[in-house]
N, C-alpha and C positions, 0 to 999 in steps of 0.2 A: 504494502498498498503505500501510498504518497506519504503517510507520516511515516513509515521504518522511511523512508530516501530521505524525510528531513529530519530523519534523524542519525542519518548514515553521513550526511554532508556535513552537519554541528560536526561531530565528531573530527572532520578533517577541517573545518574551517567554521566558527558559530556564529552563523548566518544567521541567528534564532537574533543577536543584539542589532537593531535596525535603527535607521536613522528615526528621528522626532516626526511627530504630528499634533495639530494643535487641532480641537476639537471642533467638529457641524455639527447643528445643531438648527433642528426643520422649528421655525417658528411662525406664525402668521403674522404677525408684525413687526415691524423694525423695532415700538417700543420694547417686546417683548425680549427681542434678539440681542439689543443691550442689556437686558436687566438681569441675564443670566449671574447663576452665585458661582458656577463656575465656567469655563471656556466649554463655545460650543457653537459647532459650525455647521452650515446646512445648505446644502442645496436641491434645490426641486426639478419640479419638471421642467418647468422655464426654463432655468440655467445648465437644466443636465442636455435639452434639447438646444441650447445656444451652442453649446461647446461641440457638441458632435462626437462625444464619445461613446464607445464600443463593448465600453464594460463595466461595471462598478470599482474595478480598480483601477482604469485610466481614469475617469473619476475622481477618485481620492488623491490622486499625484496632484491636484489644486489645491488642497488643504494643506494648512501649517503644517508643520510639525509632525505630516505623517513622512513615513517610509513605507513605499509599497516594494515588497521582497519579491522581487520578477525574477524567475528561472530562465528566462529565456523563450522567444517565442508565441504561436496562440496558445501551443498545447501548453507550456511552461506553466507550473504551479505558480500562485501569488498569496500572498498571505499580507496584512497590512500591522506594524509597529506605529507608537504612537512612543515620543519623545521618549526614545529607546528604553523602554519599559523591556521589547522584545514582545512576536505575535501570537503568543500565549498568553500575553496580559491583556489581551485583545478580545472582548467576548460580542458576539454578533447575535441581533435578534431580528428576525424575519417575521412582519405583521407583531413584531409586540411579542412573540415567544421565541423563546433564546437557540440557535443553532449550537450545535455541539459536536466535537471529536473525541470520544474519551483517550486513542488510540494514541492521537500525533499531538491534539491541543489544537491543531492549527487549521483555520477556517482558508477552502481555497474558496476566496472571495472570486475569483474570473466563473463562476457555473449560473452567474447571476447579471441578467441581463437589464440593460438601460433602458429597454423596450417597453418592461414590464414592471419598472420603480417609480411610483410618484414624488418619493424623497429619500435623500438619506441623510441625516443625521450624525455627527460625533458626536459622544461629551468624554470629557476631560478630567480626571481628577474630583467626578462626582458629577451630580446633575441633579435642578431646581425638581424632576420627576420624581414621589419618593412613592406612587402608586407604579411601581412595577416590580416582575417575577425579582425574587430576591436572588436567585442567579447570578443578575447584575448590578450585584452592589459591589461586589466582590474584587471586581477586574477594574487594572487602571485604567482604560477608555471602553466604551462599546457604542457600536454601529450598531444605530438603529435602522433598516434597509424597510420603509413601507410598498407594496403595492399599489398597482390603480386600480380604483373602482369607480364604475357603469358610475356617466354623470346623474345626478340629481334634475336635468333641465331637458329639454330638447326631447327628439324621437327614444322612446323606448328600446331600439335595437341600432346597436350600432355594430362594424365590424373594420377591422383592419389586416390588411394585408402590406408585407412589405419585406423587399430580399436587398438586399447587402451582397455587395460581389468588391472585390479586390488582388491586389498583387498574391503572388504564392498562392494561386488556389481557392484564396479564401472568399463561400458560399456562403449565405448566411438565409435564409427564407425563415419567415415568420407571420402565422394568421392569428388572431383573436379578435372574440366575439363580447357585446356586452349586453345584456339584459338587464329593462331595470321592470321589473313584475309587478310591480302596485305604482301611484303617480305620487307616491310621498318620497320617493326612493330607499325607503325604507327594507323594501324584500328588492338582494341582486344578486347574478351572477353571471359569469364568467369567467370565459375557458381561453388559455391559450398553447400555442404551440409553435418550438421550433427547431431548426435544424441546423447544424457550422459543420462545415469538415474546409480542414485542411492542409497541401501539401506542407507548409512548414522549410519548404527546400533553397531558405532567400540568404547570399551570398553575404560573406564575412569576413574581415579582418583583423587580425591580435597581434597586438607585437610579443614580440621574443624577441628581447634582447637586441640585439643588430639587424636578425632578420625575421622578419614579420612572417605571420601563418595566415597565407589563403584557402579559400575554399568556399562548398556547398555546408550547410546544415544538413546533418542525416538523420534520419529517422523520430525528424520533427513533426509528423502528420500527427492530426485527430479531427476526430469526427463527435460527435455528440449531440443528441437529442432531450429536450424541455419540455417536459409539460406541465399545467398547473390547472386548477381547477379553484376558487370561488369562491362563495356563498353567503348571502348574511341574509337574515333571517331577524328581523329588529334585532335582536339583544343577542344572539350569537350568530358568531361570526365562522367559517367552516373552509381550509385551505384541504386540496392534496394535490402534491409535489412528488413528483418521478425525473430524476435525471441518468443518462450513459454515457459515458463518456470512452471512446478506445484512442488510446495516443501514444505514439511512442517517444520515449524520451531520450533524446540528442545527446544529452548530459554533460559534462566540461572540457571544454575542449582541451585534447590533450594533445601535446603538440609530435608533429610524425606521425598521429594515432589517428585514423576518424573513422574507427570502426564502432557504432552504436548497436547495441541490438537493443533495449531495454522496452519492455510493453507494460504499459499498466491498463488496466481495467477499472473503472468506478462506476458504481449503481449506487444511487440513493434514491430511497425515497418515506418520505414520511407525511402520515395525515394530523391534522391539528383542528380544535376548536378552543374559540373562548367563546365565552356568557359571560356580557356585564348584565345589571339591573339592579333597579335604586326602589326600597320597598318603603323609603321616609323619605321627606330631605335633605339633604346632605349627608348621605347612607349610602355608596355605590359597593358594589359586591362583584368582585371575579372571581370564576372557573378557569383553569386552563387543561388541557388533556391533550398529551399529543403521543406520537408512536413514529421513532426512528428507526428505518432499515438501512443497514450500511454496506458492500460488500468490496471489496477489490480483489485483484488477484496481478502481482507482480512478476513479468518472468525476464529472463537474462539468459542468451546462448553463446554460450563459449565450450571451447573445446575443455579447459580446464573444471569444466563442472562435471560430475559420475553421469555419465547422462547423454552431456552434449548439452543440458540445459539448470537454471534455478529458478523452482518455481517459490512463491510465498502466497498463500491466499487467509485472507483473514474477513469475519463479518463481526456486524456489531450491530446488539439492537441496543433501544433505550425506551423506555418509558414515564415518561415525565408527567408529573403533577402539580400543578398550584392551585392556591386558592386565596384569596385576601381578601380585607373590607375599607375602604377610606371611609373618612367621618368627616364632615367640613361643619364644627357648633359653630361657626359664624362666619363673617365676611373673611377675617381676618387668620385664621386656624384651620387647622388640617393635619388631622393624624391615619396614620395607617398603618396595617397588619398584616404581611404576605409569610405564607410556609411554602415551600417547596418540597418536592419527594422525587427523586429522580434512582431509578435502579439502570446500571449497563452494567452490560456483558460482552465480551471479546471473546469469540472462537478461532483457533487457528488449527492449518490440519498438520505444521508439524512436530511429530511424535513427542519432544519435551519440547513443547508452549504449556506457560502456565497456564494460562484459558482462566483470567481474572475479570473479578465479578467485583462493582462497586455500586454501595447504597449510600444515596447523597441527602440528608436533610439540611433545609438550608432555613432560616427564620430572619425574620428583619424586621423591626418596630420603627418608623421615622414619622417628624413633625415636621412642620412646613407655618413659618409667619412672614404674612407679609399686610406692609401698608402702602401707604401713598411713596413714600421714602426707601422699606429697609424690605427686604425677604430674606428671612432666615432658614435652614432646611438643616436636618442632623437628623443622622440614624444609626442605629446596631446593628453587625448583623452576626447571626450566632450559624457555627457551620460544625454538621457531624458527619464525621465519611467514618465507610469499615467497608472495607475490602476482606475476599476470601480468594484463594487461586485451588484448584487442583493439584497442584506439584510446583514442589519450590517452595521457598519463601517466601510470604506473603506480608506488605505492612502493619503497622500496627496503625490503631484510630487514631482520626486527627478529632482534636475539640477545640475551635478558634471563636475568638470575637473579634469582630474587625469596625471600628465605631467611625464616622465622618462626620464635619459639618459644615459649613459654607454660608455666608453672604455678601450680600448685595446692599450699597447703600448710596441712592440717590442723592448726588452734592448741592444740587441745585430744586429748589422745590419748583415741577413744570414744566424740568430742564430733561432731555438722554441724555447728564453726563453722568459715569455709574463709578463708584470702587468696586471689587470684590475680592473675596480672600477665600480660600480655601482648602483642609486640611483631607486627607482624607489614609486610610490605613486597607491596605488588599493584600491579594495574595495569589498564588495560584498554586495550585497541588499536581506536583505530576504525574504525567501521561499513562496508559497503559508502557507506554513505549520506554519511558526513563527507566519505570520498574521494572519492566516482566522481559524484554525483549533478550532472545537470549543470550546469555554471557558477556551482554552488554549492561542490561538492565540492573539495578540496586533497590531493592525494596524498603530501605533502610532511610530512603531519600527522603526530607524536608518539604516543606513547601518553599516554593520562595516568598518572598515577603516585601512586603514595598510601604515607601511612606510617602508622601506625592502630597507637597504643599504650594501653591497659588494666590499667585497678587497682581488685580491686571485693573486694566481701568477701560470704559467702555463711554463710544462716542456718538449720536445721531444727531444730523441734524438738515435741514433742505432750507434750500433758496429757490425758491419759483422765480423771483427775479430775473434771476443771470441761469435760467434754463435745468441749477443742480434741482432733479425728483428726491433726492435722497446723496447722505452721505454716511458711512457706518463704518467708524476707526474702532478699531479694539487694539491693548498691546497687554501682553502678559510676561511677567517671567516666575520662573520655576524652580525647583527644586527636588528629586529623586534621589531616593538612599533604598535603591536595592540590596536584601540579606538572603545568605541562600542559597547565591544562583545555582542554578543545573545546570555545568558542562561537559562535557563529556574529557578523562586527563587519560591518559597511560598510563595500563600498572606494568606487568611483567611482561605479560606473553597479552595482554588482550585492552581494549581500550573500556574503561568503567563510567556510567554516570555517577558524580558526585557532587556531592550543596560545597564546592568550594570559597564562591566569589563573593565580593563587597562591591558596589558600585554606584557613586557619586553620580549626579547629572544631575546639571542646572544647565537653564538656558533663554530662549527671547523669543514670547513667537507673536506677531505681528500679521494686522490683516487692514484690508482697504478695499470699501467695495463702495461703485458712485454709481448713479443713473443720471442722465439727460437726456430734456426734453429740448431738442432744436426745431427748428422751422422746417415748413415744409414738409411734418410729419416721420422725419428721422429722431431714431432716436439712440444713446450709447451707452452703453455697460463696459467699465472698467473695473475689474477686480487685480488686487495683487495679494499675497504672501510672504511673509519672511520669516528664517526662523535662523538663529544660534543655538548653538548648542555645545557644550562641556561636558564629556562624558567620558568618564575613566574606573578605571580600577582602581580598587584600594584595600587592595586583598592585604591583612597584615602579612609580613614576612615573602610575599607571592614573588616571583624574579619579574610580574606582569605589571604591578606595583607603578602608579604614574603614565600608565600608557592607558589612550585611548581607547575604549571600545570597540571590536570588530563591529562594521558596517554602520556607521554614524559618523556622521558629515557635520565639520561645524557651520557652516554655512548650505543652507535651501533656501528654496523658494520659487516660487510660479509668479503670471500675472495674462490678463488675457482680456482684448479686448473686443466689444464687438459692435455693431452698426447695424439698424435693422428699419427698413424700412417700405412700408405695404405687400408688406408679407416677402422681402426680400433679406436677405442678409448675409454679412461678410463678419468671418471672427477668426482674432491670431491669437494665440495661443504657445505661452513658453513656460517650462520645465526646468530648473537646475537644481543640481546636488553638486555639491563641495567634494575635495579630494576627501576619501577615506582607507581603511586600513582594512585586509579578509585576515587579519586575524591577532591576537591579542599582544604582539609585538609589534606597533607602531614603523616600521623602519622603511626605507627603501623598497625592500624585493617584495614588500606585502603591501605598497601602495595601490591605489586602484585609482583611475583618473577623474579628476572633474567632466559635466556633461550636461551638455544644455539642448533641452528637445524641443522644438516647433516645431508649431502644425499650421494648417492655413486649410480654412472650413467654408463653403457657398451655398448656403440653402434659399430654396425658392417654396412659397404657397398656396397652390393654385385652384380658387372656387371651381368647380365645374358639375354643373347644375344640384344633383343634392349629393354629390363627393367632394372629395378633397385630395389633391392630389401633391406630394412632399416628393421633390428631387433634391439629395442633397453632395454634393464634391469635398471629396480631402484628400489634405494631403500630410502623408503626416511622417516625423523627421526629415526635415526639409535638409537638414545639414549630412542625410544621405551617412554616418557616422555608427557606426555597431558598439556603440557606448557598453559600460556591462554595471550592472546593479550588482549581481552578483559573481564574481573573481570568474572569468573562463567560463562566462556563459552570454556570449555576444548576444544584443539586442539585434534587432531588424534594421537596417538603415531605410533609404527615403521607398514610401509606400506607398501607393495611390490605393483608395476609397469612394466607389458611389454606391448610394444609398437613395430604393424607393420606395413610397407609399402609398396606397390610397386607403382612405376612410370613408365609410358610408355612414 
């Protein structure tokens, strides 16, 4: 499974230590956005369509403080790290329900397509939302993905067909249909399906001292299918999801050896239900149920293996239940209590596999106070975890309390100028691969502990007299300390997972967003983000003490500028990353060069009687550089893509 592949990669170079991310939040109004007590970034459907990105991972690259670990190509694994905490500290929720992978702890966000997403919200170091599943409270950052819902106005039935095609055999058709069953829009049904394939055989150039290595990526093909059904019945929301992917793993570029034969077949299906009910004024009850099934099959063909092939098959199942209550005794106060129960088990076909099972019970109590000038929230999360295995050593039980508190203060009454501060205690539990992977796992591993603190300022204003519709500025300084970092260390014969690390991570994240309304119906939208970060190993007595954490850039940022006029739009975007190091010893031998990725897109939307036709053309990575996010995994160079869709 890709979880195991990540574990193996981290043994060579700790790729899970990633660059920072500033969180994004989905909010309805500008005032609410700047009032958040903790950093939050949000991209709604309008912003996503403006950028024209093909996947969630592409959109997240425009968020401040975020590093998307990209193992190259369309079929490469893509995970999100926020503020150098590592991808395993980032929780992902789809329509309010957590998405999990007990084996690796890494959520591959490349499987979520943007054409089925309404909003992306990334929260760091806490959140104003006190009524969430308990599982989301212990994470260092949380990414909330909200899927599209049928419109409450207009024709009760709508459908959209789209197709995208681009360089290196990329083809991605999709279909979507929405039904509004009642006139009020409380009963709706939507269904979507998408297919994607690409050969991934793009040319690359990697520097190897004085002699560059050139060639084409091999074994980088991918074919996937995604299906989803959503039903909303007044107080109940139902979702069914299916994903199947077959891809080659081109692997790292090995000089003078281009052989690659690793294959990965992933299959994931889940059903989830969310029930909300208000039996009395100020009281809201919620219940969540989810069943998740994941299967992966990894193969590698080499003459050195017995029989010429190595195969690893893993199956995961999870049953997840959550129940909670939110009570608002008045306009200023709100309290909530939520309890989650999750059962996970993994099965592997290897004869010496541990076959682990895990039972997790988490309960969180939270409260919030809101007035004209103040917003304060606090929470306490209690976690109990018990595991068992069929063979080998088993981890002991875990009992932990995790508090957090955050506050926001309006500096001037009636003005959207706010100061905010937050402190949160978080952790990440060792994965099944960390504890039980054959010959490498360590059942005695402790959870990674993280203390996050944040201090920031936000400001929003408008000046219609000069055409400035809105201006939003944010700046946050933060300090994180991560203890008991889980890394792979060499022993006499093999690598073993150990708690050996302590890391200090400090930095500044800043964002700016402006919208202008110009004469003749022209509108301009400008967005920018900037991050400075200093993430170092401070493990007492370690040879790496004082060295920069792997894959953390001191400087990173993004910018975009969009112009729109009567259904036509033109967008230029750039993301940039400073130098990083591929290992804990931050010397020239481990240096990864900085890069800037530029893109240009043009789109138009035309009404055709009762239909709407949209066409978009994109040029990606305009400089054509095979930059590397992960060392020896060159990214595709210049590529082109055209998309068209028709909506009825």
